[in-house]
C-alpha positions in Angstrom: -4.4 84.4 67.7 -3.7 82.0 64.9 -1.7 83.1 61.8 -3.5 83.7 58.6 -3.2 81.4 55.6 -1.2 82.9 52.6 -4.2 82.4 50.3 -7.3 82.1 52.6 -9.7 85.1 52.8 -9.4 87.0 56.1 -11.9 89.0 58.1 -11.3 92.5 57.0 -12.8 95.1 54.7 -14.9 94.1 51.6 -12.3 95.2 49.2 -9.5 93.2 50.9 -11.8 90.2 51.1 -12.5 90.3 47.4 -8.8 90.6 46.7 -8.0 87.6 48.9 -10.8 85.6 47.2 -9.4 86.4 43.8 -5.9 85.4 44.8 -7.2 82.1 46.2 -9.2 81.5 43.0 -6.1 82.0 40.8 -4.0 79.9 43.1 -6.5 77.0 43.1 -6.8 77.1 39.3 -3.0 77.0 39.0 -2.6 74.0 41.3 -5.2 72.1 39.3 -3.3 72.8 36.1 0.0 71.9 37.7 -1.4 68.5 38.7 -2.8 67.9 35.2 0.0 69.3 33.0 3.0 69.8 35.2 4.5 73.1 36.4 6.8 73.8 33.4 4.1 73.0 30.8 1.6 75.3 32.4 1.6 78.9 31.2 0.2 82.0 32.8 -2.4 82.2 30.1 -3.5 78.7 30.9 -4.0 79.7 34.5 -5.9 82.9 33.7 -8.2 81.0 31.3 -8.9 78.3 34.0 -9.5 81.0 36.6 -11.5 83.1 34.1 -9.6 86.3 34.8 -7.6 88.7 32.7 -3.9 88.3 32.4 -3.3 91.6 34.2 -5.3 90.3 37.1 -2.9 87.4 37.6 0.0 89.8 37.8 -1.9 92.0 40.3 -1.7 89.1 42.7 1.5 87.2 41.7 4.6 88.8 40.3 5.4 85.6 38.3 4.4 82.0 38.0 7.2 80.9 40.4 5.6 82.9 43.2 2.9 80.2 43.2 5.5 77.8 44.4 6.4 80.0 47.4 2.8 80.5 48.1 2.2 76.7 48.1 5.1 76.2 50.4 3.9 79.0 52.8 0.4 77.5 52.8 1.7 74.1 53.8 3.8 75.6 56.6 0.8 77.5 57.8 -1.4 74.4 57.8 1.3 72.4 59.7 1.5 75.0 62.4 -2.2 75.5 62.5 -2.8 71.8 63.0 -0.4 71.8 66.0 -2.1 74.9 67.5 -5.6 73.3 67.2 -4.5 70.2 69.2 -4.6 70.3 73.0 -1.4 68.7 74.5 -2.1 66.3 77.4 1.1 66.3 79.3 2.8 64.6 76.4 6.3 63.2 76.8 8.9 63.9 74.2 8.1 61.0 72.0 4.4 61.8 71.8 5.1 65.4 71.0 7.4 64.6 68.2 5.0 62.0 66.8 2.3 64.7 66.8 4.5 66.9 64.7 5.2 64.0 62.2 1.5 63.1 62.1 0.6 66.7 61.2 3.1 66.6 58.4 1.7 63.3 57.1 -1.9 64.7 57.2 -0.9 67.7 55.1 0.5 65.4 52.4 -2.2 62.8 52.5 -5.0 65.5 52.4 -3.9 66.6 48.9 -6.9 65.8 46.7 -5.1 66.2 43.3 -3.1 63.1 42.4 0.6 63.9 41.6 0.5 67.5 42.8 2.9 66.9 45.7 5.5 65.5 43.4 5.1 68.3 40.9 5.3 71.1 43.5 8.1 69.5 45.4 10.1 69.3 42.2 9.4 73.0 41.5 10.2 73.9 45.1 13.6 72.3 44.9 14.4 73.8 41.4 13.6 77.2 42.8 16.2 76.7 45.5 13.6 77.3 48.3 14.9 74.5 50.6 18.0 76.7 50.9 16.5 80.2 51.0 13.4 79.6 53.1 13.6 80.1 56.8 13.8 76.7 58.6 10.4 77.0 60.3 9.7 73.3 60.4 13.1 72.7 62.0 12.2 75.4 64.5 9.0 73.5 65.4 11.0 70.4 66.1 13.7 72.3 68.0 11.0 73.8 70.3 9.9 70.4 71.3 13.5 69.4 72.0 14.0 72.6 74.0 11.0 71.6 76.2 12.6 68.2 76.7 15.8 69.9 77.7 14.0 72.1 80.3 12.3 69.0 81.7 15.6 67.1 82.0 14.5 64.5 79.4 17.3 65.2 76.9 20.9 64.1 77.2 23.4 66.9 78.2 25.0 68.6 75.3 22.2 67.9 72.8 21.7 71.0 70.5 17.9 71.4 70.0 18.3 73.3 66.7 20.7 70.6 65.3 18.1 67.9 66.2 15.4 70.1 64.6 17.4 70.3 61.4 18.0 66.5 61.4 14.3 65.8 61.8 13.3 68.3 59.1 15.9 66.8 56.7 14.8 63.3 57.5 11.2 64.3 56.9 12.0 65.8 53.5 14.0 62.8 52.5 11.1 60.5 53.4 8.7 62.8 51.6 10.8 62.7 48.4 10.9 58.9 48.6 7.2 58.7 49.2 6.4 61.0 46.2 8.7 58.9 44.0 6.8 55.8 45.0 9.6 54.1 47.0 7.4 53.7 50.1 4.4 51.9 48.6 4.3 49.1 51.2 5.3 51.1 54.3 3.7 54.5 53.7 4.9 57.9 54.8 3.6 57.6 58.4 5.5 54.3 59.0 8.7 55.7 57.5 8.6 58.8 59.8 7.8 56.6 62.8 10.9 54.5 62.0 13.0 57.7 61.8 11.8 58.8 65.3 12.4 55.3 66.7 16.0 55.4 65.3 16.8 59.0 66.6 15.1 59.2 70.0 17.3 56.7 71.9 20.3 58.8 70.9 19.0 62.0 72.5 16.7 60.9 75.4 18.2 60.8 78.9 18.3 57.4 80.5 17.4 59.0 83.9 15.6 62.3 83.4 16.9 65.0 85.8 14.7 67.2 87.9 14.2 70.4 85.9 15.6 73.6 87.4 13.1 75.9 89.0 13.4 79.7 89.7 15.7 80.1 92.6 17.6 76.8 92.1 21.4 76.9 92.1 22.9 77.7 88.7 
């Protein structure tokens, strides 16, 4: 069963559906204002006016304006994981599996319809300290791919999957920051992430993949 989006309506009782729809309405109004005016310049009253709700209604769904940033981050993570769940792997090798992860991240950023929103929200995300306090779920996704490679004997001995996961997540964020700043106009985000993988993969891939251990093999 797939996970539920932090702001998307879910199949449950009518009261809960209405609550989820109102939360999504406020969230959408806030994002549109952040893209237009910036996060700091947007007030809660601006959001409630755009969403056509009472001020108290906003606080029924979000404790404070900064919670919109954590919701934005959680939604992006959900979309990333959902994209990977919806794809059907076809006996991919390590390189293809990692490129699928990077492609999903590129799609999430390029699908954003409101110009400038990624930069505004990323800036707010960093200011809120969320890169430090949030669980490293994207790194875990990469690490799971590496763990599969280890089990298949495709990874060099001694490689730490979680360490590689953190390296890939950090490299992705660095590329994303440069892309939002406009430093990758000629290359684009996808090309930059491809180069990162091309640089990293030779350092972790085994030259001669070993036969994976099976149940009953000597340990």
